[in-house]
C-alpha positions in Angstrom: 51.0 -195.9 -251.7 54.3 -194.5 -251.2 56.0 -195.6 -247.8 58.8 -193.4 -246.3 61.2 -195.9 -244.6 63.9 -193.3 -243.8 61.7 -191.5 -241.3 60.7 -194.7 -239.5 64.3 -195.6 -239.0 65.1 -192.3 -237.6 62.2 -192.4 -235.1 63.2 -195.9 -234.0 66.8 -194.8 -233.5 65.8 -191.8 -231.5 63.4 -193.9 -229.3 66.2 -196.4 -228.7 68.6 -193.7 -227.7 66.0 -192.2 -225.3 65.5 -195.5 -223.6 69.2 -196.0 -223.2 69.6 -192.6 -221.7 66.7 -193.2 -219.3 68.2 -196.6 -218.3 71.6 -194.9 -217.7 69.9 -192.2 -215.6 68.2 -194.9 -213.5 71.4 -196.7 -213.0 73.1 -193.5 -211.9 70.2 -192.7 -209.5 70.6 -196.2 -208.0 74.3 -195.5 -207.6 73.6 -192.2 -205.9 71.0 -193.8 -203.7 73.3 -196.6 -202.7 75.9 -193.9 -201.7 73.4 -192.1 -199.2 73.7 -192.9 -195.4 71.0 -194.8 -193.7 68.6 -193.1 -191.1 70.5 -194.8 -188.2 73.7 -193.5 -189.6 72.3 -190.0 -189.9 71.0 -190.1 -186.2 74.4 -191.3 -185.0 76.2 -188.7 -186.9 73.9 -186.0 -185.6 74.4 -187.1 -182.0 78.2 -187.1 -182.5 78.0 -183.6 -183.9 75.9 -182.4 -180.9 78.4 -183.9 -178.4 81.3 -182.3 -180.2 79.5 -178.9 -180.1 78.9 -179.2 -176.4 82.5 -180.1 -175.7 83.5 -177.1 -177.8 81.1 -174.8 -175.8 82.4 -176.0 -172.4 86.0 -175.5 -173.4 85.0 -172.0 -174.7 83.2 -171.1 -171.4 86.2 -172.4 -169.3 88.4 -170.1 -171.3 86.0 -167.2 -171.0 85.2 -167.4 -167.2 88.5 -166.2 -165.7 88.6 -163.4 -168.3 85.1 -162.3 -167.2 86.0 -162.4 -163.5 89.0 -160.2 -164.1 86.9 -157.8 -166.1 84.2 -157.6 -163.3 86.8 -157.2 -160.5 88.5 -154.5 -162.5 85.2 -152.7 -163.0 84.2 -152.9 -159.3 87.7 -151.7 -158.2 87.6 -148.6 -160.4 84.0 -147.9 -159.5 84.7 -148.1 -155.7 87.9 -146.0 -156.2 85.9 -143.3 -157.9 83.2 -143.4 -155.1 85.9 -143.2 -152.4 87.5 -140.2 -154.1 84.1 -138.5 -154.3 83.4 -139.2 -150.6 86.8 -137.9 -149.5 86.2 -134.7 -151.6 82.7 -134.3 -150.0 84.2 -134.7 -146.4 87.0 -132.3 -147.1 84.6 -129.7 -148.4 82.2 -130.2 -145.4 84.9 -129.9 -142.9 86.4 -126.9 -144.6 82.9 -125.3 -144.6 82.4 -126.2 -140.9 85.8 -124.7 -139.9 85.1 -121.6 -141.9 81.6 -121.3 -140.2 83.0 -122.0 -136.7 85.9 -119.5 -137.2 83.7 -116.9 -138.6 81.0 -117.2 -135.9 83.2 -118.0 -132.8 86.6 -116.6 -133.1 87.1 -116.7 -129.4 87.6 -120.5 -128.9 91.2 -120.9 -127.7 93.4 -123.6 -126.4 93.2 -124.0 -122.7 94.9 -121.2 -120.9 94.7 -120.3 -117.2 93.7 -116.7 -117.9 91.0 -117.8 -120.2 89.7 -120.3 -117.7 89.6 -117.7 -114.9 88.0 -115.1 -117.2 85.3 -117.6 -118.2 84.6 -118.6 -114.7 84.9 -115.4 -112.7 84.1 -112.5 -115.1 81.7 -113.8 -117.7 79.6 -116.3 -115.8 80.2 -115.8 -112.0 80.9 -119.5 -111.6 83.7 -118.7 -109.2 85.1 -115.7 -107.5 88.5 -114.2 -108.1 89.4 -114.8 -104.4 88.6 -118.5 -104.8 90.7 -118.8 -108.0 93.6 -117.0 -106.3 93.6 -119.2 -103.2 95.8 -122.2 -103.9 94.2 -124.2 -101.1 90.7 -123.8 -102.6 89.2 -126.7 -104.6 88.4 -124.2 -107.4 92.0 -123.2 -107.7 93.1 -126.9 -107.7 90.5 -127.8 -110.2 91.6 -125.0 -112.6 95.2 -126.2 -112.1 94.3 -129.7 -113.0 92.4 -128.6 -116.1 95.3 -126.4 -117.3 98.2 -128.6 -116.5 97.0 -132.1 -116.8 93.8 -131.8 -119.0 95.0 -128.9 -121.2 95.2 -130.8 -124.5 91.6 -131.9 -124.2 90.2 -128.6 -123.0 88.6 -125.8 -124.9 87.2 -122.8 -123.1 84.4 -120.6 -124.6 85.3 -117.0 -123.8 82.7 -115.5 -123.5 79.9 -117.9 -123.5 77.4 -117.4 -126.5 74.6 -119.5 -127.9 76.9 -120.8 -130.7 79.2 -122.1 -127.9 76.5 -123.9 -125.9 78.0 -127.3 -126.4 81.5 -126.2 -125.4 80.0 -124.3 -122.5 78.2 -127.3 -121.1 81.0 -129.8 -121.6 83.6 -127.6 -119.9 81.3 -126.6 -117.1 80.4 -130.3 -116.4 84.1 -131.3 -116.3 85.0 -128.3 -114.1 82.2 -129.0 -111.6 83.2 -132.7 -111.1 86.9 -131.8 -110.7 85.8 -129.4 -108.0 83.9 -132.2 -106.3 87.0 -134.2 -106.4 89.2 -131.6 -104.7 86.5 -130.4 -102.3 86.2 -133.9 -100.8 90.0 -134.4 -100.4 90.3 -136.7 -103.4 93.9 -135.5 -103.7 95.5 -135.3 -100.3 94.0 -135.8 -96.9 92.4 -139.2 -96.5 91.9 -139.7 -100.2 89.2 -141.4 -102.0 89.2 -145.1 -101.4 88.2 -145.6 -105.1 88.4 -143.1 -107.9 85.8 -144.7 -110.3 88.1 -143.5 -113.1 87.4 -139.9 -112.1 89.9 -137.3 -113.3 91.3 -139.5 -116.0 92.8 -136.9 -118.5 92.6 -139.5 -121.3 88.9 -140.1 -120.9 85.8 -138.0 -121.8 83.8 -136.8 -118.8 81.1 -139.3 -119.6 83.7 -142.2 -119.3 84.5 -141.3 -115.7 82.9 -144.4 -114.2 83.5 -148.0 -113.3 81.2 -150.9 -112.7 80.7 -152.2 -109.1 78.7 -154.6 -107.0 76.2 -153.6 -104.3 76.0 -155.4 -101.0 73.4 -157.8 -102.3 75.3 -158.7 -105.4 73.7 -156.5 -108.0 75.9 -154.9 -110.6 75.9 -151.1 -110.5 77.6 -148.2 -112.2 79.5 -145.9 -110.0 80.8 -142.5 -111.0 79.3 -140.5 -113.9 76.6 -141.4 -116.3 75.5 -139.3 -119.4 73.0 -139.2 -122.2 74.1 -140.1 -125.7 74.6 -136.4 -126.3 77.2 -136.1 -123.5 74.9 -134.5 -120.8 75.7 -135.6 -117.3 72.5 -137.0 -115.7 73.9 -139.1 -112.9 76.7 -138.8 -110.3 76.8 -141.9 -108.0 79.8 -142.0 -105.6 78.9 -143.8 -102.4 81.1 -145.4 -99.8 84.3 -143.8 -101.2 85.6 -142.0 -98.1 84.6 -138.5 -99.4 85.9 -136.1 -96.7 85.0 -132.4 -96.9 82.0 -130.4 -98.0 79.6 -130.7 -100.9 80.6 -128.0 -103.4 78.1 -125.6 -104.7 79.4 -126.3 -108.2 77.3 -129.5 -108.3 74.3 -127.1 -108.8 75.7 -126.3 -112.3 74.9 -129.8 -113.4 71.3 -128.8 -114.1 70.4 -131.9 -116.0 71.1 -134.3 -113.1 68.4 -136.7 -112.3 70.4 -138.8 -109.8 72.8 -137.6 -107.2 74.1 -140.1 -104.5 77.0 -139.3 -102.2 75.8 -141.5 -99.2 77.9 -143.5 -96.8 80.8 -141.0 -96.8 82.2 -138.4 -94.3 80.8 -135.3 -95.7 80.4 -132.3 -93.4 79.0 -128.8 -93.5 75.5 -127.9 -94.8 73.7 -129.0 -98.0 74.6 -126.1 -100.4 71.6 -124.0 -101.6 72.8 -124.2 -105.2 71.4 -127.7 -105.4 68.0 -126.1 -105.6 68.8 -125.6 -109.4 68.8 -129.3 -109.8 65.1 -129.4 -110.7 65.3 -132.6 -112.7 66.4 -134.6 -109.7 64.2 -137.6 -108.9 66.9 -139.3 -106.6 69.0 -137.5 -103.9 70.8 -139.6 -101.5 73.1 -137.9 -98.9 72.4 -140.2 -95.9 75.0 -141.6 -93.6 77.4 -138.6 -93.6 78.0 -135.8 -91.0 76.0 -133.0 -92.6 74.5 -130.3 -90.4 72.1 -127.5 -90.7 68.4 -127.7 -91.5 66.1 -129.4 -93.9 65.8 -126.3 -96.1 62.5 -125.3 -97.6 64.1 -125.2 -101.1 64.1 -129.0 -101.1 60.4 -128.7 -101.6 61.0 -127.1 -104.9 62.5 -130.3 -106.3 59.1 -131.4 -107.3 60.4 -134.4 -109.3 61.9 -136.1 -106.2 60.9 -139.7 -105.7 63.7 -140.6 -103.4 65.2 -138.4 -100.7 67.8 -139.8 -98.3 69.0 -137.5 -95.6 69.2 -139.9 -92.7 72.1 -140.5 -90.3 73.4 -136.9 -90.3 73.2 -134.1 -87.8 70.3 -132.1 -89.3 67.9 -130.2 -87.0 64.6 -128.3 -87.2 61.3 -129.6 -88.5 59.9 -130.7 -91.7 59.2 -127.6 -93.8 55.8 -126.8 -95.1 57.3 -126.8 -98.7 57.4 -130.6 -98.5 53.6 -130.4 -99.3 54.8 -130.0 -102.9 56.6 -133.3 -103.0 53.6 -135.4 -104.1 55.7 -137.8 -106.2 57.7 -139.0 -103.2 58.1 -142.8 -102.9 61.0 -143.2 -100.4 61.8 -140.7 -97.7 64.6 -141.3 -95.1 65.1 -138.6 -92.5 66.2 -141.1 -89.8 68.7 -140.6 -87.0 68.9 -136.8 -87.0 67.8 -134.2 -84.5 64.5 -133.3 -86.2 61.3 -132.5 -84.2 57.7 -131.3 -84.7 54.8 -133.2 -86.3 54.3 -135.0 -89.6 51.5 -132.8 -91.1 53.7 -131.6 -94.0 54.0 -135.2 -95.3 50.3 -135.7 -95.9 50.4 -135.0 -99.6 52.9 -137.8 -100.2 50.2 -140.2 -101.1 52.5 -142.4 -103.3 54.8 -143.1 -100.3 56.0 -146.6 -100.1 58.9 -146.4 -97.6 59.0 -143.9 -94.8 61.8 -143.8 -92.3 61.7 -141.3 -89.4 63.2 -143.2 -86.7 65.8 -141.8 -84.3 64.5 -138.2 -84.1 62.3 -136.3 -81.7 59.2 -136.0 -83.6 56.0 -135.6 -81.6 55.9 -132.0 -80.5 52.5 -130.5 -79.7 50.7 -133.0 -81.9 52.5 -135.9 -80.2 50.0 -138.7 -80.9 49.7 -140.9 -83.9 45.9 -140.6 -83.9 45.9 -138.2 -86.8 45.3 -138.4 -90.5 48.8 -137.3 -91.6 49.7 -140.7 -92.8 46.2 -142.2 -93.5 46.3 -141.5 -97.3 49.6 -143.4 -97.8 47.8 -146.5 -98.9 50.9 -147.8 -100.8 53.0 -147.9 -97.6 55.2 -150.9 -97.4 57.7 -149.9 -94.7 57.1 -147.5 -91.8 59.7 -146.9 -89.1 58.9 -144.2 -86.5 60.8 -145.8 -83.7 63.0 -143.7 -81.3 60.8 -140.6 -81.3 58.4 -138.9 -78.7 55.0 -140.0 -79.7 52.5 -140.6 -77.0 49.0 -141.9 -76.6 47.3 -145.0 -78.2 48.4 -146.8 -81.3 45.7 -146.5 -83.9 44.2 -149.7 -85.2 44.4 -148.3 -88.7 48.0 -149.1 -89.0 47.1 -152.8 -89.1 44.8 -152.3 -92.0 47.2 -150.8 -94.7 46.9 -153.2 -97.6 50.6 -153.4 -98.4 52.4 -152.7 -95.2 55.0 -155.2 -94.4 57.3 -153.4 -91.8 55.9 -151.5 -88.8 58.3 -150.2 -86.2 57.0 -148.0 -83.4 59.5 -149.1 -80.8 61.1 -146.7 -78.2 58.4 -144.1 -78.0 55.9 -143.4 -75.2 52.8 -145.1 -76.7 50.5 -146.5 -74.1 47.2 -148.4 -73.6 46.2 -151.8 -74.9 47.2 -153.3 -78.1 44.6 -152.3 -80.8 44.8 -155.5 -82.9 41.6 -156.1 -84.7 39.7 -159.4 -85.4 40.7 -159.1 -89.1 43.4 -161.4 -90.5 46.5 -159.8 -91.8 48.8 -161.9 -94.0 50.9 -159.0 -95.3 52.7 -157.7 -92.1 56.0 -159.6 -91.5 57.8 -157.3 -89.1 56.2 -155.7 -85.9 58.2 -153.9 -83.2 56.5 -152.2 -80.4 59.2 -152.7 -77.8 60.1 -150.1 -75.1 56.9 -148.3 -74.9 54.3 -148.1 -72.1 51.7 -150.6 -73.4 49.8 -152.4 -70.7 47.0 -155.0 -70.4 47.2 -158.5 -71.9 48.9 -159.7 -75.0 45.8 -160.6 -77.0 45.2 -164.0 -78.6 44.2 -162.0 -81.7 47.9 -161.4 -82.2 47.8 -164.7 -84.1 45.8 -163.0 -86.8 49.1 -161.5 -88.0 49.8 -164.9 -89.5 52.8 -164.1 -91.6 54.9 -162.4 -88.9 58.5 -163.4 -88.8 59.7 -160.8 -86.3 57.7 -159.9 -83.2 59.1 -157.6 -80.5 57.0 -156.7 -77.5 59.9 -156.2 -75.0 60.2 -153.5 -72.5 56.4 -152.9 -71.8 54.0 -153.5 -68.9 52.0 -156.4 -70.3 50.1 -158.5 -67.9 48.6 -162.0 -67.9 50.0 -165.0 -69.6 51.9 -165.4 -72.9 49.1 -166.4 -75.4 49.3 -170.0 -76.6 48.2 -168.6 -80.0 51.7 -167.0 -80.4 53.6 -170.2 -79.7 51.3 -172.6 -81.7 49.9 -170.6 -84.6 52.5 -168.1 -85.6 54.7 -170.7 -87.2 56.6 -168.2 -89.5 58.2 -166.5 -86.5 62.0 -166.3 -86.5 62.5 -163.7 -83.9 60.4 -163.5 -80.7 61.3 -160.9 -78.1 59.1 -160.7 -74.9 61.8 -159.7 -72.5 61.5 -157.0 -69.7 57.8 -157.5 -69.1 58.1 -158.1 -65.3 54.4 -157.7 -64.9 53.5 -160.8 -66.8 52.1 -163.7 -64.7 54.6 -166.2 -63.5 54.7 -169.4 -65.6 57.0 -171.9 -67.1 58.8 -171.4 -70.3 56.2 -171.9 -73.0 56.3 -174.7 -75.5 58.0 -173.4 -78.6 58.1 -176.7 -80.5 55.7 -175.5 -83.2 58.1 -172.6 -84.1 60.5 -174.6 -86.3 62.0 -171.5 -87.9 62.8 -169.7 -84.6 66.3 -168.2 -84.5 66.1 -165.8 -81.5 64.0 -166.0 -78.4 64.3 -163.7 -75.4 62.3 -164.2 -72.3 64.6 -162.1 -70.0 62.9 -160.8 -66.9 59.4 -162.3 -67.6 58.9 -164.3 -64.3 59.7 -167.7 -65.9 59.8 -170.6 -63.5 60.5 -174.3 -63.6 63.2 -176.0 -65.6 64.7 -175.4 -69.0 63.1 -177.6 -71.7 65.3 -180.2 -73.2 63.5 -180.1 -76.6 65.3 -177.1 -78.2 67.7 -179.0 -80.5 64.9 -181.1 -82.0 62.1 -178.5 -82.1 64.2 -175.4 -82.8 67.2 -176.5 -84.8 67.9 -173.0 -86.1 68.3 -171.4 -82.6 71.1 -168.8 -82.4 70.1 -166.8 -79.3 68.4 -168.2 -76.1 68.0 -165.4 -73.5 66.5 -166.6 -70.2 68.3 -164.1 -68.0 66.8 -162.8 -64.7 64.1 -165.3 -64.1 63.3 -167.9 -61.3 64.5 -171.0 -63.2 65.5 -174.1 -61.3 67.2 -177.4 -62.1 70.2 -178.1 -64.2 71.2 -177.0 -67.7 69.9 -179.7 -70.1 72.6 -181.7 -71.9 70.4 -181.6 -75.0 71.2 -177.9 -75.5 74.6 -179.0 -76.7 73.0 -180.7 -79.6 72.3 -177.4 -81.4 75.5 -176.5 -83.4 74.1 -173.1 -84.4 73.7 -171.8 -80.9 75.9 -168.8 -80.3 74.5 -166.9 -77.4 73.3 -168.6 -74.2 72.2 -166.1 -71.4 71.3 -168.0 -68.2 72.6 -165.5 -65.6 70.6 -164.2 -62.6 68.7 -167.5 -62.1 69.7 -168.4 -58.5 67.9 -171.8 -58.8 70.0 -173.2 -61.6 72.4 -175.9 -60.2 74.9 -178.4 -61.3 77.7 -178.2 -63.8 77.8 -177.0 -67.4 77.6 -180.0 -69.7 80.7 -180.8 -71.8 78.4 -180.8 -74.8 77.6 -177.1 -74.3 81.2 -176.2 -73.6 82.2 -177.7 -76.9 79.5 -176.0 -79.0 81.5 -174.9 -82.0 79.6 -171.6 -82.6 79.3 -170.5 -78.9 80.4 -166.9 -78.4 78.7 -165.7 -75.2 77.9 -167.9 -72.2 76.5 -166.0 -69.2 76.3 -168.0 -65.9 76.8 -165.2 -63.2 74.6 -165.2 -60.2 73.5 -168.8 -60.4 74.3 -171.8 -58.3 76.2 -173.6 -61.0 79.5 -175.0 -60.0 82.5 -177.0 -61.4 84.9 -175.8 -64.0 84.8 -174.4 -67.6 88.3 -175.7 -68.6 86.8 -177.5 -71.6 85.2 -174.3 -72.8 88.4 -172.4 -72.3 90.4 -175.0 -74.2 88.1 -175.6 -77.1 89.6 -176.5 -80.5 90.9 -173.6 -82.6 88.3 -174.2 -85.2 85.6 -173.1 -82.8 84.3 -169.5 -82.7 86.1 -167.0 -80.7 84.6 -166.4 -77.3 83.4 -162.8 -76.8 82.3 -163.0 -73.1 81.9 -165.6 -70.4 80.6 -164.8 -66.9 80.4 -167.1 -63.8 80.7 -167.0 -60.1 84.5 -167.4 -60.3 85.7 -164.7 -57.9 86.4 -164.6 -54.2 88.2 -167.0 -51.8 85.8 -169.9 -52.5 84.7 -169.6 -56.1 81.9 -171.9 -57.3 83.4 -172.0 -60.8 86.9 -172.3 -62.0 87.3 -170.5 -65.3 90.5 -169.2 -66.9 88.7 -167.6 -69.9 85.9 -165.7 -68.0 86.0 -161.9 -68.5 83.4 -161.4 -65.8 84.0 -163.1 -62.4 81.5 -162.5 -59.6 81.5 -163.5 -56.0 78.9 -165.8 -54.5 79.7 -165.3 -50.9 77.1 -164.3 -48.3 78.7 -160.9 -47.6 78.7 -159.3 -51.1 80.7 -156.1 -51.4 79.6 -153.2 -53.6 82.0 -154.2 -56.4 80.4 -157.6 -56.5 76.9 -155.9 -56.6 78.0 -153.9 -59.7 79.4 -157.1 -61.3 76.1 -159.0 -60.7 74.1 -156.2 -62.2 75.9 -156.1 -65.5 73.2 -156.9 -68.0 73.7 -157.8 -71.7 71.2 -156.4 -74.1 71.3 -157.8 -77.6 70.9 -155.5 -80.6 67.5 -156.6 -81.9 66.8 -153.5 -84.0 67.5 -154.3 -87.7 67.6 -151.2 -89.9 66.1 -150.2 -93.3 69.4 -150.1 -95.0 69.6 -153.9 -94.7 65.9 -154.5 -95.4 65.2 -155.0 -91.7 67.2 -158.3 -91.8 69.4 -159.2 -88.9 73.0 -159.1 -90.3 74.9 -159.5 -87.0 74.6 -159.6 -83.3 76.0 -156.9 -81.0 75.6 -156.8 -77.3 76.0 -153.8 -75.0 76.6 -154.0 -71.3 74.5 -152.0 -68.9 74.5 -151.7 -65.1 71.1 -151.8 -63.6 70.0 -150.7 -60.1 67.5 -152.2 -57.8 64.9 -149.8 -59.2 65.5 -151.2 -62.6 64.6 -154.7 -61.5 67.9 -155.9 -60.1 68.0 -157.9 -56.9 70.6 -157.3 -54.3 
């Protein structure tokens, strides 16, 4: 057997080399493995890299933000600039087109020129006559002069008027009419307006001719001119401004007027017929002026009227039949004029709430109130027909109106018994039936009018006694007037202690006997007027009356049985203004009264028996001194018959509230109830 040793050696050698190489590779792998970082090292390194990247990003953002802001602002600026330029271009183009259209359609708008104004007013529209515009004393001439000389830069006159010039036409005509009103009422010259309300301000639009003001009851009000947002005049309110002159017909050109008030001025002449064109009027107030003429039928054509005030003027005639059309009327004031006739043309005014017809001569052939002319006015709240010529009985129906608070029938010729029903009425607060010819007893059912604050039955022919129901149950009474009912049964002064709110009480000439109660200060602390004149009172004046600091008027004259002196407490009453003691048996002196502190009210009148050779009273401040001797001369008779009547007739303008006290002196004769 042949063995090959060379091959074996070679294989051994190769195997050894291979093992050495594998060992070397394992050693190198171990070295490489030993050089790799651990897991913790890798995590730590990764976190470090993340933090570094965040810091780099923040730094990068901080560097980029200002740059972005600048880019955004720059972009917005240029965008806005482009939009502004586009808007300006559009505006210029629009105005250019407008001017081109206006000039092409209305080439007769010119700057204010007197010839243009007169041509517009006199020739094209008949708003004025050439004679008026040529008379330098006329309000039309003066108005044009103001428009040309003072208002020229503002004015534009359409010549002639066309539909394309309607806006200019209306604006100019409104301004012209109001300027004429100013000059027609002596706003420039004469007495002058007491306040201008910004009228005729050349720097203001017509609709800005106004000022805010305050009414008597403290409410804010707008005086002057008011307009719609479109510049149309709808309201002219100029009261209590000393307007002197006539109402110009030019106001009739303000055809959109809904409110016209020129009350409490000194306007004269007639109401111009041109006002009939103001068919949108719902408020027309011309009361308390000096207007004359008639209540014209054309007023009935203003069918939107809700308020019509024509009172306190010098109007005459009757209520026209055309008033049957005024079925929206809520307030009608025709008081204190010279009107006559009946009320039948008011019967369609079923929405009426306030009706004032006092101070006229209504009555005529149909002189009674027992008709149905007013029966359908179920919303009536205030009704004043005083001072007219109505006769006959007072219908019971007037006490059944569901809303009626004020009822004044005083100073007529109504007669018969009071018609009060058995039904309670808690709505009526004011009842005046004074100076009529009512007779019979004052009924206990009067107390059914439980909410009355004002009761006036003076100047009638009532009989019997004053009902205790009045003085015990009508606890809301503030004013109680029963004077000049000499046919009442003689009795003492009634106990008024339950009437805690009483301010005025008049029992003049009602056959009161006995003494004056000394309970007034405690029971009637609000007493202002106490009138006990011309009765049969006896005794002395109670000192307690001096404990009422509100007492201003104390009338005790013509009571022969009153004796003693006037207590010092009464003489020092701080509010006392009138003290009447004439034709009594009071003596002493009134020096304390005459020398009261300057803080006291000023004395208006004091009377006493301080005349003659042996006066009973010494008084340096008496304006009426009478004699009390047995042989009285005729002069003394006249002095003794001087009677003071207080104004106890509040008016609707002041909500029938008593605002002040006025006394008038009248001289009576024996036939009037005076004693010689």
